[in-house]
C-alpha positions in Angstrom: 348.3 28.9 241.0 348.8 29.1 237.2 345.1 28.4 236.5 344.0 30.9 239.2 346.3 33.6 237.7 344.9 33.0 234.2 341.3 33.3 235.5 342.2 36.6 237.3 343.7 38.0 234.1 340.6 37.0 232.1 338.3 38.6 234.8 340.3 41.9 234.7 340.2 41.8 230.9 336.4 41.4 230.9 336.0 44.4 233.3 338.2 46.5 231.1 336.2 45.5 228.0 332.9 46.4 229.8 334.3 49.7 230.7 334.9 49.3 234.4 338.6 50.1 234.2 340.8 50.0 237.3 338.3 51.9 239.4 335.5 49.3 238.9 333.1 51.8 237.6 331.1 51.9 234.4 329.5 55.4 234.1 327.4 55.8 237.3 327.2 52.0 238.0 329.9 50.6 240.2 330.7 46.9 240.0 329.1 46.3 243.4 325.9 48.0 242.3 325.8 45.9 239.2 326.2 42.8 241.2 323.4 43.8 243.5 321.1 44.6 240.5 322.0 41.3 239.0 321.1 39.5 242.3 317.8 41.3 242.5 316.9 40.5 238.9 317.6 36.8 239.4 314.5 36.8 241.6 312.4 38.7 239.0 310.4 39.7 237.1 308.8 42.3 239.3 305.8 44.6 239.3 307.1 48.2 239.5 305.2 50.4 242.0 305.7 54.1 241.4 304.6 56.6 244.1 304.9 60.4 243.9 305.6 61.3 247.6 306.4 59.9 251.0 302.9 60.6 252.5 301.5 58.5 249.7 304.1 55.8 250.0 304.0 55.4 253.8 300.5 53.8 254.0 301.7 51.1 251.6 304.9 50.4 253.4 303.1 50.3 256.7 300.4 47.9 255.6 300.8 44.3 256.6 300.6 43.3 253.0 304.1 44.6 252.2 306.9 42.2 253.1 310.3 43.5 252.4 313.0 41.2 251.0 315.0 39.8 253.9 318.2 39.5 251.9 318.1 42.9 250.1 315.3 45.1 251.3 316.4 48.0 249.1 318.9 49.4 246.7 319.9 53.1 246.7 320.8 54.5 243.3 320.8 58.0 241.7 319.0 59.6 244.7 316.3 57.0 244.6 315.6 54.1 247.0 314.2 51.0 245.2 312.4 49.0 247.8 312.3 45.2 247.2 309.6 43.0 248.6 306.3 41.3 248.0 302.7 42.5 247.8 299.7 40.1 247.5 301.9 37.2 246.3 303.7 39.4 243.7 307.3 40.4 243.8 307.5 44.2 243.7 310.0 47.0 243.5 308.7 50.3 244.9 310.2 53.7 244.1 309.2 57.3 245.0 309.5 59.9 242.2 309.2 63.2 244.0 307.1 66.1 242.6 306.8 66.9 238.9 306.9 65.4 235.5 310.7 65.4 235.3 311.2 63.4 238.5 308.4 61.0 237.5 310.0 60.3 234.1 313.5 59.9 235.5 312.3 57.4 238.2 310.3 55.4 235.7 313.1 55.1 233.2 315.6 54.1 235.9 313.2 51.4 237.2 312.6 49.9 233.8 316.3 50.2 232.8 317.9 48.7 235.9 315.4 46.0 236.8 313.5 43.1 235.3 310.1 44.6 235.4 306.9 43.1 233.8 304.5 46.0 234.5 304.2 49.4 236.1 301.5 50.3 238.6 301.2 53.9 239.7 299.1 55.4 242.5 298.6 58.7 244.3 296.3 61.6 245.0 294.9 64.0 242.4 292.7 67.1 241.9 289.2 66.5 240.6 287.9 68.3 237.5 284.7 66.1 237.2 281.7 67.6 239.0 280.1 64.1 239.0 282.7 62.7 241.4 283.7 63.7 244.9 286.7 63.8 247.2 287.8 60.3 248.2 286.8 58.6 245.0 289.5 56.7 243.3 289.7 57.2 239.5 291.3 54.8 237.0 291.6 56.7 233.7 291.9 54.8 230.4 294.0 57.6 228.8 296.6 60.1 230.1 297.9 63.2 228.4 300.6 65.8 229.3 298.9 69.2 229.0 301.8 71.4 229.9 303.5 71.4 226.5 302.5 74.6 224.7 303.2 76.7 221.7 302.5 80.3 222.9 301.2 82.3 220.0 302.2 85.9 219.4 299.7 88.7 220.0 297.7 89.5 216.9 297.7 86.0 215.4 294.7 83.8 215.7 293.4 80.2 215.0 293.9 80.5 211.3 297.5 81.7 211.5 300.2 79.1 211.2 302.3 78.6 214.4 306.0 79.3 214.4 307.9 76.2 213.1 304.6 74.4 212.4 305.6 73.9 208.7 308.6 71.9 209.9 306.4 69.5 211.8 307.5 70.8 215.2 304.2 72.1 216.3 300.5 71.6 215.5 297.1 73.2 215.8 295.3 69.8 215.8 294.7 69.5 219.5 293.4 73.1 220.0 294.1 76.1 222.2 293.3 78.1 225.3 292.3 81.7 224.5 293.1 83.9 227.4 290.7 86.6 226.3 287.8 84.2 227.0 288.7 84.5 230.7 288.9 88.3 231.0 286.9 89.4 234.0 284.7 91.7 231.9 283.8 89.0 229.3 280.0 88.9 228.8 277.8 87.1 226.3 280.8 85.5 224.6 282.1 88.9 223.6 285.8 88.8 224.6 288.3 91.6 224.9 291.8 91.4 223.6 294.5 90.0 225.9 298.2 90.4 225.2 298.7 86.8 226.4 296.7 85.7 223.3 296.5 81.9 222.8 298.5 78.8 223.9 298.2 75.7 221.7 298.5 72.3 223.3 301.1 70.1 221.8 301.8 66.3 221.7 305.0 64.9 223.1 307.8 63.8 220.8 308.5 60.1 221.6 311.1 57.6 220.5 309.7 54.1 221.0 312.2 51.2 221.5 310.7 49.4 218.5 311.1 52.5 216.3 313.9 54.0 214.3 316.4 55.8 216.6 316.1 59.6 216.4 313.1 59.3 214.2 310.4 61.0 216.3 306.8 60.0 216.7 304.1 62.0 218.5 301.7 61.1 221.3 299.1 63.0 223.2 296.5 60.6 224.6 298.4 57.6 225.9 296.3 54.5 226.8 296.9 52.3 229.8 297.3 48.6 229.3 294.1 47.0 228.0 294.4 43.9 230.2 295.1 46.0 233.3 292.1 48.2 232.5 289.8 45.2 232.1 290.9 43.8 235.5 290.3 47.3 237.0 286.6 46.9 236.3 286.5 44.3 239.0 287.9 46.7 241.5 285.0 49.1 241.2 282.9 47.5 244.0 285.6 47.9 246.6 284.5 49.6 249.8 286.6 52.6 250.7 287.0 54.8 253.8 284.9 57.9 253.9 285.7 59.6 257.2 288.8 61.3 258.6 289.3 62.9 262.0 285.5 62.8 262.6 284.7 64.4 259.2 282.7 62.3 256.8 282.2 62.7 253.1 278.6 63.2 251.7 278.6 59.6 250.4 280.9 56.6 250.6 283.8 57.0 248.2 283.8 54.7 245.2 286.3 53.3 242.6 285.5 54.6 239.1 287.0 53.8 235.7 287.0 57.1 233.8 288.1 58.1 230.3 290.8 60.6 230.8 293.4 62.0 233.2 295.9 64.8 232.6 299.2 65.9 234.1 301.5 68.9 234.0 303.9 70.8 236.2 301.0 72.9 237.5 299.0 72.6 240.8 295.5 73.5 239.7 293.5 75.4 242.4 291.4 77.6 240.1 287.7 77.2 239.2 288.0 78.6 235.6 291.0 76.4 234.8 289.3 73.3 236.3 286.2 73.9 234.2 288.2 74.5 231.1 290.3 71.3 231.5 287.1 69.3 232.0 285.3 70.8 229.0 288.3 70.8 226.7 289.7 67.4 227.5 286.9 65.6 229.4 289.5 65.3 232.2 288.7 63.9 235.7 292.0 63.4 237.5 294.5 66.3 237.4 298.0 65.7 238.7 301.7 66.4 238.2 303.3 63.0 237.5 301.1 60.3 235.8 301.4 61.4 232.2 305.2 61.3 232.4 305.1 57.7 233.7 302.6 56.8 231.0 304.8 58.3 228.2 307.9 56.5 229.4 306.0 53.2 229.6 304.5 53.8 226.2 307.9 54.4 224.7 309.4 51.3 226.4 306.4 49.1 225.5 305.8 48.4 229.2 302.3 47.6 230.6 301.0 50.4 232.8 298.0 51.6 234.8 297.4 54.3 237.4 295.1 54.8 240.3 294.5 58.4 241.4 292.4 59.2 244.5 290.7 62.6 244.5 291.9 64.7 247.4 290.5 68.1 246.3 288.3 69.8 243.8 291.0 71.8 242.1 289.4 75.1 243.0 285.9 73.8 242.2 284.1 76.1 244.8 282.0 73.6 246.8 282.0 73.3 250.5 284.7 70.6 250.2 286.8 72.6 247.8 290.5 73.2 248.4 290.7 70.8 251.3 293.6 68.6 250.2 295.3 69.2 253.6 292.2 67.6 255.3 291.5 64.8 252.9 294.9 63.9 251.5 295.5 61.2 254.1 292.2 59.5 253.4 292.7 59.8 249.7 296.2 58.3 249.9 294.9 55.3 251.9 292.0 54.8 249.4 294.5 54.7 246.6 296.6 52.1 248.4 293.5 50.0 249.1 292.7 50.0 245.3 296.3 49.2 244.4 296.3 46.1 246.7 293.0 44.9 245.5 294.2 45.3 241.9 297.4 43.3 242.6 295.4 40.5 244.2 293.2 40.2 241.2 296.2 40.4 238.8 298.0 37.6 240.6 294.9 35.4 241.0 
Protein backbone atom coordinates (compact mmCIF):
# COMPACT_ATOMS: atom_id res chain seq x y z
CA UNK A 1 0.00 0.00 0.00
CA UNK A 2 2.88 2.33 0.85
CA UNK A 3 4.47 1.85 -2.61
CA UNK A 4 1.13 2.27 -4.36
CA UNK A 5 0.44 5.52 -2.51
CA UNK A 6 3.87 6.86 -3.45
CA UNK A 7 3.28 6.04 -7.13
CA UNK A 8 -0.09 7.78 -6.97
CA UNK A 9 1.46 10.90 -5.44
CA UNK A 10 4.15 10.96 -8.11
CA UNK A 11 1.56 10.50 -10.86
CA UNK A 12 -0.55 13.41 -9.55
CA UNK A 13 2.60 15.54 -9.28
CA UNK A 14 3.48 14.84 -12.92
CA UNK A 15 -0.04 15.84 -14.03
CA UNK A 16 0.22 19.11 -12.10
CA UNK A 17 3.65 19.86 -13.57
CA UNK A 18 2.32 19.22 -17.08
CA UNK A 19 -0.54 21.56 -16.40
CA UNK A 20 -3.46 19.16 -16.13
CA UNK A 21 -4.39 20.19 -12.62
CA UNK A 22 -7.22 18.56 -10.73
CA UNK A 23 -9.54 18.70 -13.74
CA UNK A 24 -7.24 16.58 -15.92
CA UNK A 25 -7.15 19.20 -18.68
CA UNK A 26 -4.20 20.93 -20.31
CA UNK A 27 -5.58 23.73 -22.47
CA UNK A 28 -8.04 22.07 -24.86
CA UNK A 29 -6.47 18.64 -24.47
CA UNK A 30 -7.99 16.43 -21.81
CA UNK A 31 -5.93 13.63 -20.32
CA UNK A 32 -8.12 11.05 -22.09
CA UNK A 33 -7.59 12.78 -25.45
CA UNK A 34 -3.84 12.85 -24.86
CA UNK A 35 -3.87 9.13 -24.10
CA UNK A 36 -5.79 8.43 -27.30
CA UNK A 37 -3.40 10.55 -29.35
CA UNK A 38 -0.45 8.77 -27.79
CA UNK A 39 -1.97 5.37 -28.62
CA UNK A 40 -2.58 6.47 -32.21
CA UNK A 41 0.96 7.78 -32.59
CA UNK A 42 2.43 4.51 -31.33
CA UNK A 43 1.19 2.97 -34.59
CA UNK A 44 2.66 5.78 -36.73
CA UNK A 45 4.04 7.47 -38.66
CA UNK A 46 1.08 8.21 -40.94
CA UNK A 47 0.37 9.87 -44.24
CA UNK A 48 -1.97 12.77 -43.63
CA UNK A 49 -4.85 12.96 -46.14
CA UNK A 50 -6.54 16.36 -46.23
CA UNK A 51 -9.89 16.80 -48.01
CA UNK A 52 -11.94 20.01 -48.41
CA UNK A 53 -15.55 18.75 -48.16
CA UNK A 54 -17.68 15.70 -47.51
CA UNK A 55 -18.68 15.08 -51.16
CA UNK A 56 -14.97 14.88 -51.97
CA UNK A 57 -14.19 12.70 -48.96
CA UNK A 58 -17.05 10.19 -49.29
CA UNK A 59 -15.71 8.52 -52.47
CA UNK A 60 -12.48 7.81 -50.62
CA UNK A 61 -14.18 6.44 -47.51
CA UNK A 62 -16.46 4.25 -49.60
CA UNK A 63 -13.71 2.72 -51.68
CA UNK A 64 -12.66 -0.78 -50.79
CA UNK A 65 -9.13 0.54 -50.44
CA UNK A 66 -9.82 2.34 -47.16
CA UNK A 67 -9.70 0.10 -44.10
CA UNK A 68 -10.50 1.87 -40.85
CA UNK A 69 -8.57 1.02 -37.74
CA UNK A 70 -10.53 -1.57 -35.75
CA UNK A 71 -9.29 -0.34 -32.36
CA UNK A 72 -9.70 3.40 -32.89
CA UNK A 73 -11.38 4.29 -36.20
CA UNK A 74 -11.40 8.02 -35.46
CA UNK A 75 -10.60 10.76 -32.97
CA UNK A 76 -12.83 13.84 -32.68
CA UNK A 77 -11.09 17.04 -31.66
CA UNK A 78 -11.71 20.78 -32.12
CA UNK A 79 -14.64 20.25 -34.46
CA UNK A 80 -12.69 17.87 -36.68
CA UNK A 81 -12.90 14.10 -37.08
CA UNK A 82 -9.51 12.50 -37.69
CA UNK A 83 -10.18 9.13 -39.34
CA UNK A 84 -7.57 6.45 -38.73
CA UNK A 85 -6.96 3.57 -41.12
CA UNK A 86 -4.98 2.23 -44.05
CA UNK A 87 -4.85 3.00 -47.77
CA UNK A 88 -2.78 0.94 -50.21
CA UNK A 89 -0.56 -0.51 -47.42
CA UNK A 90 0.00 2.91 -45.85
CA UNK A 91 -1.23 4.01 -42.44
CA UNK A 92 -3.25 7.19 -42.95
CA UNK A 93 -5.13 9.84 -41.00
CA UNK A 94 -7.88 11.56 -42.99
CA UNK A 95 -9.32 14.94 -42.01
CA UNK A 96 -11.85 17.24 -43.67
CA UNK A 97 -11.09 20.96 -43.64
CA UNK A 98 -14.30 22.66 -44.67
CA UNK A 99 -14.43 25.61 -47.06
CA UNK A 100 -11.78 28.35 -47.20
CA UNK A 101 -8.15 29.09 -46.48
CA UNK A 102 -8.66 29.57 -42.73
CA UNK A 103 -10.30 26.18 -42.26
CA UNK A 104 -7.67 24.48 -44.40
CA UNK A 105 -4.80 26.03 -42.45
CA UNK A 106 -6.31 25.15 -39.06
CA UNK A 107 -6.99 21.54 -40.03
CA UNK A 108 -3.48 21.11 -41.42
CA UNK A 109 -1.78 22.58 -38.35
CA UNK A 110 -3.87 20.40 -36.03
CA UNK A 111 -3.03 17.28 -38.02
CA UNK A 112 0.71 17.98 -37.99
CA UNK A 113 0.76 19.07 -34.34
CA UNK A 114 -1.27 16.25 -32.82
CA UNK A 115 -0.11 13.26 -34.82
CA UNK A 116 3.07 11.60 -36.01
CA UNK A 117 2.77 12.45 -39.70
CA UNK A 118 5.45 11.86 -42.34
CA UNK A 119 3.79 13.64 -45.27
CA UNK A 120 0.64 15.44 -46.39
CA UNK A 121 -1.44 14.48 -49.44
CA UNK A 122 -4.27 16.77 -50.44
CA UNK A 123 -6.94 16.25 -53.06
CA UNK A 124 -10.20 17.79 -54.24
CA UNK A 125 -11.87 19.59 -57.14
CA UNK A 126 -10.92 22.93 -58.66
CA UNK A 127 -11.78 25.49 -61.30
CA UNK A 128 -9.75 25.41 -64.50
CA UNK A 129 -7.99 28.53 -65.82
CA UNK A 130 -6.00 26.67 -68.50
CA UNK A 131 -7.70 26.53 -71.90
CA UNK A 132 -5.47 23.58 -72.89
CA UNK A 133 -7.16 21.33 -70.31
CA UNK A 134 -10.76 20.24 -69.78
CA UNK A 135 -13.20 19.29 -67.07
CA UNK A 136 -12.33 15.92 -65.53
CA UNK A 137 -8.55 16.30 -65.92
CA UNK A 138 -6.60 15.95 -62.69
CA UNK A 139 -3.83 18.50 -62.22
CA UNK A 140 -0.74 18.14 -60.04
CA UNK A 141 0.82 21.62 -59.73
CA UNK A 142 4.48 22.01 -58.82
CA UNK A 143 3.92 25.36 -57.08
CA UNK A 144 1.05 26.92 -55.13
CA UNK A 145 0.38 30.54 -54.21
CA UNK A 146 -2.19 32.40 -52.14
CA UNK A 147 -3.49 35.16 -54.41
CA UNK A 148 -5.93 36.71 -51.97
CA UNK A 149 -3.48 38.81 -49.96
CA UNK A 150 -3.65 42.34 -51.41
CA UNK A 151 -2.51 45.88 -50.81
CA UNK A 152 -5.30 48.02 -52.25
CA UNK A 153 -3.80 51.22 -53.60
CA UNK A 154 -5.51 54.56 -53.18
CA UNK A 155 -7.04 56.29 -56.17
CA UNK A 156 -4.58 58.55 -57.96
CA UNK A 157 -1.49 56.48 -57.18
CA UNK A 158 0.07 54.29 -59.83
CA UNK A 159 2.77 51.65 -60.34
CA UNK A 160 5.59 54.08 -59.60
CA UNK A 161 4.11 55.25 -56.30
CA UNK A 162 5.26 53.53 -53.11
CA UNK A 163 2.60 51.51 -51.31
CA UNK A 164 1.55 52.35 -47.77
CA UNK A 165 3.99 50.74 -45.30
CA UNK A 166 6.15 49.44 -48.15
CA UNK A 167 9.21 51.20 -46.71
CA UNK A 168 8.76 49.16 -43.50
CA UNK A 169 8.97 45.91 -45.45
CA UNK A 170 5.31 45.10 -44.85
CA UNK A 171 4.27 45.29 -48.51
CA UNK A 172 5.89 45.02 -51.91
CA UNK A 173 5.37 45.79 -55.61
CA UNK A 174 7.56 42.90 -56.72
CA UNK A 175 4.75 40.48 -57.59
CA UNK A 176 2.65 42.95 -59.54
CA UNK A 177 -0.88 44.21 -59.63
CA UNK A 178 -4.37 44.06 -61.06
CA UNK A 179 -5.53 47.36 -62.58
CA UNK A 180 -9.32 47.56 -62.51
CA UNK A 181 -9.48 50.16 -65.25
CA UNK A 182 -8.19 47.52 -67.69
CA UNK A 183 -11.54 45.75 -67.29
CA UNK A 184 -13.87 48.70 -67.73
CA UNK A 185 -16.61 47.69 -70.16
CA UNK A 186 -15.72 50.53 -72.52
CA UNK A 187 -11.99 49.79 -72.71
CA UNK A 188 -10.78 49.64 -76.31
CA UNK A 189 -7.36 49.41 -77.95
CA UNK A 190 -5.61 49.31 -74.57
CA UNK A 191 -6.93 52.79 -73.75
CA UNK A 192 -8.40 52.43 -70.28
CA UNK A 193 -10.58 54.85 -68.35
CA UNK A 194 -10.06 55.76 -64.71
CA UNK A 195 -11.63 53.53 -62.10
CA UNK A 196 -11.99 54.54 -58.46
CA UNK A 197 -11.02 50.99 -57.43
CA UNK A 198 -7.58 51.71 -58.93
CA UNK A 199 -5.05 48.86 -58.35
CA UNK A 200 -4.58 45.93 -56.01
CA UNK A 201 -1.03 44.63 -55.50
CA UNK A 202 -0.47 40.94 -54.81
CA UNK A 203 1.49 40.19 -51.66
CA UNK A 204 3.51 37.23 -50.36
CA UNK A 205 2.59 35.55 -47.10
CA UNK A 206 4.53 36.21 -43.92
CA UNK A 207 5.82 32.87 -42.68
CA UNK A 208 7.61 31.71 -39.54
CA UNK A 209 9.41 28.42 -40.30
CA UNK A 210 10.11 25.99 -37.47
CA UNK A 211 13.82 26.13 -38.29
CA UNK A 212 13.87 29.94 -38.28
CA UNK A 213 14.17 32.52 -35.53
CA UNK A 214 10.85 32.90 -33.65
CA UNK A 215 8.96 36.08 -34.57
CA UNK A 216 11.47 36.86 -37.33
CA UNK A 217 9.30 36.82 -40.41
CA UNK A 218 10.16 35.47 -43.80
CA UNK A 219 8.08 35.74 -46.96
CA UNK A 220 6.74 33.19 -49.43
CA UNK A 221 4.56 33.46 -52.52
CA UNK A 222 5.21 30.41 -54.75
CA UNK A 223 5.45 27.38 -52.47
CA UNK A 224 6.85 24.22 -54.09
CA UNK A 225 5.50 20.75 -53.45
CA UNK A 226 7.90 18.04 -52.30
CA UNK A 227 10.41 17.18 -55.06
CA UNK A 228 10.27 13.43 -54.39
CA UNK A 229 6.47 13.42 -54.41
CA UNK A 230 6.38 15.45 -57.64
CA UNK A 231 8.78 13.00 -59.30
CA UNK A 232 6.57 10.05 -58.31
CA UNK A 233 3.54 11.93 -59.67
CA UNK A 234 5.02 11.72 -63.15
CA UNK A 235 4.30 7.99 -63.09
CA UNK A 236 0.61 8.63 -62.36
CA UNK A 237 0.06 10.52 -65.61
CA UNK A 238 -0.92 7.43 -67.60
CA UNK A 239 -3.78 6.52 -65.27
CA UNK A 240 -7.14 5.98 -67.02
CA UNK A 241 -9.92 8.12 -65.56
CA UNK A 242 -13.70 8.17 -65.85
CA UNK A 243 -15.09 10.49 -68.53
CA UNK A 244 -18.87 10.06 -68.31
CA UNK A 245 -21.47 10.88 -65.67
CA UNK A 246 -25.24 10.27 -65.88
CA UNK A 247 -24.98 9.55 -69.59
CA UNK A 248 -23.01 12.71 -70.38
CA UNK A 249 -19.46 12.17 -71.64
CA UNK A 250 -16.60 14.61 -71.94
CA UNK A 251 -15.10 15.42 -75.38
CA UNK A 252 -12.04 13.25 -74.66
CA UNK A 253 -10.99 10.89 -71.86
CA UNK A 254 -9.71 12.88 -68.87
CA UNK A 255 -6.02 12.69 -68.11
CA UNK A 256 -3.61 13.32 -65.24
CA UNK A 257 -1.28 16.25 -65.88
CA UNK A 258 1.60 17.69 -63.93
CA UNK A 259 1.36 21.49 -64.33
CA UNK A 260 3.45 24.38 -63.15
CA UNK A 261 1.15 26.41 -60.94
CA UNK A 262 -2.04 26.37 -58.91
CA UNK A 263 -3.52 29.25 -56.91
CA UNK A 264 -5.91 29.60 -53.99
CA UNK A 265 -7.88 32.36 -52.30
CA UNK A 266 -11.18 32.84 -50.48
CA UNK A 267 -12.87 33.52 -53.82
CA UNK A 268 -15.01 31.22 -55.98
CA UNK A 269 -14.07 32.26 -59.52
CA UNK A 270 -16.90 32.09 -62.07
CA UNK A 271 -15.84 34.99 -64.26
CA UNK A 272 -14.20 34.83 -67.69
CA UNK A 273 -12.14 38.03 -67.34
CA UNK A 274 -10.81 37.00 -63.93
CA UNK A 275 -10.03 33.49 -65.19
CA UNK A 276 -8.05 34.83 -68.14
CA UNK A 277 -6.22 37.35 -65.95
CA UNK A 278 -5.16 34.69 -63.44
CA UNK A 279 -3.90 32.44 -66.20
CA UNK A 280 -1.96 35.18 -68.01
CA UNK A 281 -0.64 36.79 -64.83
CA UNK A 282 0.35 33.67 -62.91
CA UNK A 283 0.28 30.88 -65.49
CA UNK A 284 -2.28 29.27 -63.21
CA UNK A 285 -4.20 26.10 -64.04
CA UNK A 286 -6.04 24.94 -60.91
CA UNK A 287 -8.00 27.58 -58.95
CA UNK A 288 -9.37 26.63 -55.54
CA UNK A 289 -9.97 27.89 -52.01
CA UNK A 290 -7.80 25.68 -49.78
CA UNK A 291 -4.60 24.22 -51.25
CA UNK A 292 -2.26 27.19 -50.83
CA UNK A 293 -3.09 27.37 -47.11
CA UNK A 294 -2.16 23.70 -46.71
CA UNK A 295 1.01 24.26 -48.74
CA UNK A 296 2.03 27.25 -46.60
CA UNK A 297 1.54 25.38 -43.31
CA UNK A 298 3.52 22.39 -44.62
CA UNK A 299 6.24 24.73 -45.88
CA UNK A 300 6.56 26.37 -42.47
CA UNK A 301 6.55 23.01 -40.69
CA UNK A 302 9.03 21.41 -43.13
CA UNK A 303 6.47 18.72 -43.98
CA UNK A 304 6.47 16.93 -47.39
CA UNK A 305 3.35 17.90 -49.35
CA UNK A 306 1.62 17.45 -52.70
CA UNK A 307 -1.89 18.14 -54.01
CA UNK A 308 -4.13 16.58 -56.65
CA UNK A 309 -6.90 18.85 -57.93
CA UNK A 310 -9.45 17.57 -60.44
CA UNK A 311 -11.01 20.18 -62.72
CA UNK A 312 -14.78 20.37 -62.20
CA UNK A 313 -15.56 23.62 -64.07
CA UNK A 314 -13.99 26.27 -66.29
CA UNK A 315 -14.23 29.15 -63.79
CA UNK A 316 -16.51 31.12 -66.12
CA UNK A 317 -14.54 30.20 -69.25
CA UNK A 318 -17.53 30.41 -71.58
CA UNK A 319 -17.42 27.09 -73.44
CA UNK A 320 -20.29 24.63 -73.71
CA UNK A 321 -18.99 22.92 -70.59
CA UNK A 322 -18.61 26.12 -68.60
CA UNK A 323 -20.05 26.58 -65.13
CA UNK A 324 -21.16 22.97 -64.80
CA UNK A 325 -19.56 22.12 -61.49
CA UNK A 326 -22.91 20.78 -60.30
CA UNK A 327 -22.90 18.25 -63.15
CA UNK A 328 -19.27 17.20 -63.12
CA UNK A 329 -18.22 17.64 -59.47
CA UNK A 330 -18.98 13.99 -58.66
CA UNK A 331 -16.93 12.73 -61.58
CA UNK A 332 -14.10 15.14 -60.80
CA UNK A 333 -14.03 14.11 -57.14
CA UNK A 334 -13.84 10.41 -58.05
CA UNK A 335 -11.02 11.09 -60.51
CA UNK A 336 -9.08 12.91 -57.79
CA UNK A 337 -9.55 9.94 -55.46
CA UNK A 338 -8.33 7.54 -58.14
CA UNK A 339 -5.17 9.61 -58.63
CA UNK A 340 -4.60 9.78 -54.87
CA UNK A 341 -4.83 6.00 -54.54
CA UNK A 342 -2.50 5.40 -57.46
CA UNK A 343 0.02 7.86 -56.01
CA UNK A 344 -0.05 6.16 -52.60
CA UNK A 345 0.47 2.74 -54.18
CA UNK A 346 3.54 4.07 -56.01
CA UNK A 347 4.81 5.83 -52.90
CA UNK A 348 4.62 2.67 -50.80
CA UNK A 349 6.06 0.34 -53.45
